[in-house]
C-alpha positions as CSV (number, residue, x, y, z in Angstrom):
1,M,101.3,104.1,119.5
2,T,103.5,104.7,122.5
3,T,106.5,102.5,122.5
4,S,110.1,102.5,123.6
5,T,111.1,100.2,120.7
6,P,113.2,102.1,118.2
7,I,111.7,102.3,114.7
8,G,114.1,100.9,112.1
9,Q,114.6,101.8,108.5
10,G,111.9,100.6,106.1
11,L,111.4,100.6,102.4
12,G,108.1,100.9,100.4
13,I,107.8,99.0,97.1
14,T,104.9,98.9,94.7
15,A,102.8,95.7,94.7
16,G,103.0,93.3,91.9
17,L,106.7,92.6,91.7
18,D,107.7,89.3,90.1
19,A,108.2,86.8,93.0
20,R,111.9,86.3,92.2
21,L,112.6,90.0,92.0
22,A,110.6,90.7,95.2
23,G,112.5,87.9,97.0
24,G,115.9,89.2,95.8
25,L,115.0,92.7,96.9
26,A,113.9,91.5,100.3
27,A,117.1,89.4,100.9
28,R,119.2,92.4,99.9
29,C,117.3,94.8,102.2
30,A,117.8,92.3,105.1
31,Q,121.5,92.3,104.4
32,L,121.6,96.0,104.4
33,G,120.0,96.2,107.8
34,Y,116.5,97.3,106.9
35,H,113.9,96.6,109.5
36,S,110.8,96.5,107.3
37,L,109.4,96.3,103.8
38,W,106.1,97.8,102.8
39,S,103.9,97.4,99.8
40,N,100.8,99.3,98.5
41,D,97.8,97.5,97.2
42,E,96.4,97.6,93.7
43,P,93.3,95.9,92.3
44,T,95.5,93.8,90.0
45,A,98.4,93.5,92.4
46,P,97.4,92.4,95.9
47,A,99.8,93.7,98.5
48,L,99.6,90.6,100.8
49,E,100.9,88.5,97.8
50,T,103.9,90.8,97.5
51,L,104.5,90.6,101.3
52,A,104.5,86.8,101.0
53,H,107.3,87.0,98.4
54,F,109.2,89.3,100.8
55,A,108.7,86.9,103.7
56,A,109.9,83.9,101.8
57,A,113.2,85.5,101.2
58,A,113.7,87.5,104.4
59,P,111.6,86.1,107.2
60,R,113.1,88.4,109.9
61,L,111.8,91.6,108.3
62,D,108.7,93.2,109.5
63,L,106.2,93.6,106.6
64,G,103.6,96.3,106.1
65,V,100.8,97.1,103.7
66,G,99.7,100.6,103.2
67,V,96.8,100.3,102.7
68,L,94.1,97.7,102.2
69,P,90.9,99.6,101.2
70,L,87.9,98.4,103.1
71,D,85.6,98.7,100.1
72,R,87.6,95.8,98.6
73,Y,88.8,94.0,101.7
74,R,86.6,93.1,104.6
75,P,88.4,92.1,107.8
76,A,87.5,88.4,107.5
77,R,89.1,88.4,104.0
78,I,92.2,90.1,105.2
79,V,92.7,87.4,107.9
80,A,91.9,84.6,105.4
81,D,94.5,86.0,103.0
82,I,97.1,86.2,105.8
83,D,96.4,82.6,106.7
84,R,96.4,81.4,103.1
85,L,99.7,83.1,102.4
86,A,101.2,81.8,105.7
87,L,102.3,85.3,106.8
88,D,103.5,85.6,110.4
89,P,101.0,88.0,112.0
90,A,103.6,89.0,114.6
91,K,105.6,90.5,111.7
92,L,102.8,92.4,110.1
93,W,101.7,96.0,110.0
94,I,98.2,95.9,108.4
95,G,97.2,99.3,107.1
96,I,93.6,99.9,106.3
97,G,91.6,102.7,104.8
98,S,87.9,103.3,104.2
99,G,88.3,103.3,100.4
100,R,85.0,104.5,98.9
101,L,82.9,103.4,101.9
102,R,81.0,106.0,103.9
103,P,80.7,107.0,106.7
104,Q,84.4,106.6,107.1
105,L,84.7,106.8,110.9
106,D,82.2,104.0,111.5
107,V,83.7,101.8,108.8
108,V,87.3,102.2,110.1
109,R,86.3,101.8,113.8
110,Q,84.4,98.6,113.1
111,A,87.2,97.2,110.9
112,V,89.9,97.8,113.5
113,A,87.7,96.1,116.1
114,Q,87.1,93.1,113.9
115,L,90.8,92.8,113.0
116,R,91.7,93.0,116.7
117,E,89.3,90.1,117.4
118,L,90.5,88.0,114.5
119,L,94.3,88.5,114.5
120,P,96.8,87.8,117.2
121,Q,97.6,90.6,119.6
122,E,101.1,91.1,118.1
123,T,99.7,92.2,114.7
124,R,100.0,95.9,114.3
125,I,97.0,97.7,112.8
126,V,97.4,101.2,111.2
127,V,94.8,103.5,109.8
128,A,95.2,105.7,106.8
129,A,94.1,109.2,107.6
130,M,94.5,112.8,106.4
131,R,91.6,114.7,108.0
132,P,91.2,115.7,111.7
133,R,88.5,113.2,112.8
134,L,90.1,110.2,111.1
135,C,93.5,111.1,112.5
136,R,92.1,111.4,116.0
137,L,90.3,108.1,115.6
138,G,93.5,106.4,114.3
139,G,95.4,107.8,117.3
140,A,92.7,106.4,119.7
141,I,92.3,102.9,118.3
142,A,95.2,102.0,116.1
143,D,98.9,101.2,116.5
144,G,99.8,103.8,114.0
145,V,98.5,106.2,111.4
146,L,99.6,106.4,107.8
147,L,99.7,109.9,106.4
148,N,100.0,110.4,102.7
149,W,100.8,113.2,100.2
150,M,101.2,116.0,102.8
151,L,103.4,119.0,103.0
152,P,105.4,119.3,106.2
153,A,103.1,121.8,107.8
154,Q,100.1,119.6,107.1
155,A,101.9,116.5,108.5
156,A,102.7,118.4,111.7
157,R,99.0,119.3,112.1
158,A,98.0,115.7,111.4
159,R,100.5,114.5,113.9
160,R,98.9,116.7,116.6
161,W,95.5,115.3,115.7
162,V,96.8,111.8,116.0
163,Q,98.4,112.6,119.4
164,D,95.1,114.2,120.5
165,G,93.3,111.0,119.7
166,A,95.9,108.9,121.5
167,E,95.7,111.0,124.6
168,G,91.9,111.4,124.6
């Protein structure tokens, strides 16, 4: 994503927090000047539920999920959950990954296209990637790429792949 908007400070929290604790944390983060709160997703602790708790207490914060695996979440379900939870799509960073589905490239490409059709333009979509082809795809079609568990040299290589995709 090429942007002139400065990226603010964010905090990632595990999904499944008690609603009151999540709300208190979000309110405090907003007071401290954080720009965004992020949550992971677990089979027993849906990330979008956690984001809804954050949003209720701190509606100005951007919210992100890293990531919704596509073997458990189809794009239509993601959109339905966003609607059901009354999350503001303009405040969201929706991270998706292929999960256990193969082939990864086709699954992710199709999911990003479907999410772009179903969600407002302001919603940011990010792709989880670690390998060259998926990093390049993310750079080409997404608003960002989430890298995970990488040493600095690996992350620098992945960043080049993402940039290659964005420029290609």
